[in-house]
C-alpha positions as CSV (number, residue, x, y, z in Angstrom):
1,X,18.6,13.3,33.1
2,X,16.1,11.1,32.0
3,X,13.4,13.3,33.6
4,X,14.6,16.1,31.5
5,X,14.6,14.2,28.4
6,X,11.2,13.1,28.6
7,X,10.0,16.6,29.6
8,X,11.8,18.2,26.9
9,X,9.9,15.5,24.6
10,X,6.4,16.4,26.1
11,X,7.5,20.1,25.6
12,X,8.1,19.3,21.9
13,X,4.8,17.9,21.8
14,X,3.0,20.2,23.2
15,X,4.2,22.8,21.2
16,X,3.4,20.8,17.8
17,X,-0.1,20.5,19.2
18,X,-0.6,24.2,19.7
19,X,0.8,24.7,16.5
20,X,-1.5,22.3,14.7
21,X,-4.6,23.7,16.8
22,X,-3.6,27.2,15.4
23,X,-3.3,26.0,11.8
24,X,-6.8,24.0,12.1
25,X,-8.7,27.1,13.5
26,X,-7.3,29.8,11.0
27,X,-7.6,27.9,7.9
28,X,-10.8,27.6,5.9
29,X,-12.1,24.3,4.1
30,X,-10.4,24.8,0.8
31,X,-7.0,25.0,2.2
32,X,-7.8,22.1,4.4
33,X,-8.7,20.1,1.0
34,X,-5.0,21.6,-0.5
35,X,-3.6,19.9,2.3
36,X,-5.5,16.6,2.3
37,X,-4.2,16.5,-1.7
38,X,-1.0,17.1,-0.7
39,X,-0.9,14.0,1.7
40,X,-2.5,11.9,-0.8
41,X,0.0,13.0,-3.2
42,X,3.0,12.5,-0.9
43,X,1.7,8.9,-0.3
44,X,1.6,8.3,-4.0
45,X,5.0,9.6,-4.6
46,X,6.6,8.2,-1.3
47,X,7.9,4.8,-2.9
48,X,9.2,6.7,-6.1
49,X,11.1,9.0,-3.6
50,X,12.6,6.5,-2.0
51,X,13.5,4.1,-4.9
52,X,10.7,1.6,-4.2
53,X,9.6,1.3,-8.0
54,X,7.0,-1.7,-9.0
55,X,8.3,-3.4,-11.9
56,X,6.5,-6.3,-13.9
57,X,7.5,-7.5,-17.4
58,X,5.2,-9.4,-19.8
59,X,6.7,-11.3,-22.6
60,X,5.0,-12.3,-25.9
61,X,6.5,-14.9,-28.4
62,X,6.1,-15.3,-32.3
63,X,4.3,-11.7,-32.8
64,X,3.6,-10.3,-36.4
65,X,3.9,-6.3,-36.3
66,X,3.4,-3.6,-38.4
67,X,6.3,-0.4,-37.5
68,X,5.1,2.9,-38.7
69,X,7.5,5.5,-37.8
70,X,7.2,5.7,-33.9
71,X,4.4,3.2,-33.5
72,X,4.0,-0.7,-33.6
73,X,1.0,-2.7,-33.9
74,X,-0.1,-5.9,-33.9
75,X,-1.8,-8.7,-32.4
76,X,-0.1,-10.3,-29.2
77,X,-2.7,-13.3,-28.7
78,X,-6.3,-13.5,-29.3
79,X,-7.4,-11.1,-27.3
80,X,-5.0,-8.7,-26.7
81,X,-3.1,-5.9,-29.4
82,X,-0.2,-4.0,-28.6
83,X,-2.3,-0.9,-29.1
84,X,-4.2,-1.7,-25.9
85,X,-0.9,-1.9,-23.9
86,X,1.5,0.8,-25.6
87,X,2.7,0.9,-29.0
88,X,5.1,3.7,-28.4
89,X,8.7,3.8,-29.5
90,X,11.6,6.1,-28.6
91,X,13.2,5.5,-31.7
92,X,12.7,6.1,-35.6
93,X,11.1,2.7,-37.1
94,X,11.4,1.5,-33.2
95,X,15.1,0.9,-34.3
96,X,14.5,-1.2,-37.2
97,X,15.9,-0.2,-40.9
98,X,12.4,1.0,-42.1
99,X,8.7,0.9,-41.8
100,X,6.8,-2.4,-42.6
101,X,5.8,-5.6,-41.5
102,X,7.9,-7.9,-39.2
103,X,7.9,-11.0,-37.4
104,X,9.2,-10.8,-33.9
105,X,10.5,-13.7,-32.2
106,X,9.6,-12.0,-28.8
107,X,8.4,-8.5,-27.4
108,X,8.7,-7.9,-23.7
109,X,6.6,-5.1,-22.2
110,X,7.8,-3.4,-18.8
111,X,5.3,-1.8,-16.3
112,X,7.1,0.6,-14.2
113,X,4.7,2.3,-11.4
114,X,2.0,1.2,-13.6
115,X,3.0,2.9,-16.6
116,X,3.3,0.2,-19.4
117,X,5.8,0.5,-22.3
118,X,7.7,-1.9,-24.7
119,X,10.8,-2.7,-23.2
120,X,12.8,-4.5,-25.8
121,X,11.6,-6.8,-29.2
122,X,13.8,-9.7,-31.0
123,X,13.6,-10.1,-34.6
124,X,15.3,-13.6,-35.3
125,X,18.5,-11.5,-36.6
126,X,18.8,-9.0,-33.7
127,X,17.3,-7.5,-30.3
128,X,16.2,-3.9,-29.8
129,X,16.2,-1.8,-26.8
130,X,13.4,0.6,-26.5
131,X,13.6,2.5,-23.3
132,X,16.3,2.6,-20.6
133,X,15.0,1.9,-17.0
134,X,17.3,3.9,-15.2
135,X,16.2,6.9,-16.9
136,X,12.6,6.2,-16.8
137,X,13.3,5.8,-13.0
138,X,15.3,9.3,-12.9
139,X,12.3,11.0,-14.9
140,X,9.7,9.3,-12.3
141,X,11.6,10.6,-9.3
142,X,12.0,14.0,-10.9
143,X,8.0,14.3,-11.5
144,X,7.6,12.9,-7.5
145,X,9.8,15.4,-6.3
146,X,8.2,18.1,-8.2
147,X,4.7,17.1,-7.4
148,X,5.7,17.3,-3.8
149,X,7.3,20.5,-3.8
150,X,4.6,22.3,-5.8
151,X,1.9,20.9,-3.3
152,X,4.0,21.8,-0.4
153,X,4.2,25.3,-1.8
154,X,0.6,25.5,-2.1
155,X,0.0,24.7,1.1
156,X,2.4,27.6,2.6
157,X,0.7,30.0,0.3
158,X,-2.8,29.0,1.3
159,X,-1.5,28.8,4.9
160,X,0.0,32.8,4.4
161,X,-3.0,34.1,2.6
162,X,-5.5,32.7,5.5
163,X,-3.0,34.5,7.9
164,X,-3.7,37.5,5.6
165,X,-7.2,37.3,5.3
166,X,-7.7,37.2,9.3
167,X,-5.7,39.9,9.9
168,X,-7.9,42.2,7.5
169,X,-10.6,40.7,9.2
170,X,-9.4,42.0,12.5
171,X,-8.7,45.3,11.1
172,X,-12.4,45.7,9.7
173,X,-13.5,44.8,13.2
174,X,-11.2,47.2,15.3
175,X,-12.3,50.0,12.6
176,X,-16.1,49.4,13.0
177,X,-15.3,49.3,16.7
178,X,-13.9,52.6,16.4
179,X,-16.6,54.3,14.5
180,X,-19.3,53.1,16.8
């Protein structure tokens, strides 16, 4: 029983080895680059696909800002401005009543998978939320799935194209052998 189990595993491994050798010998270097690109892309998307997000917060206190439509600008400290991080808001006037200058008691930035955004900010009267973390995670998951599927389809298409090219070369050789 155990011997049959390990024999079956050995046969599967040998079959996979033959398939990989066949694939390696039939595809051209350009297709190998596409496959390498896929594995790099999948490696980067792996944490996102399995909900392993890296999330970091940065908070700054007592910040003077100027709000203009969907942008917020101001100096966070002596060396850093809001524009250097990300000054984009998802709501008109960043959720405030109108464009103008405001004194924020706190502004919080969030970094999700390396993308920095304004998370929330507070005036003396009220706090405003700029993004929904769950919606942002869902968007990142969707982008990662889409990229993985597109890359996988490119690999399959390139492999099929290389098989068609090999078949055409064999036909040309057989036709040239007939004419000799």
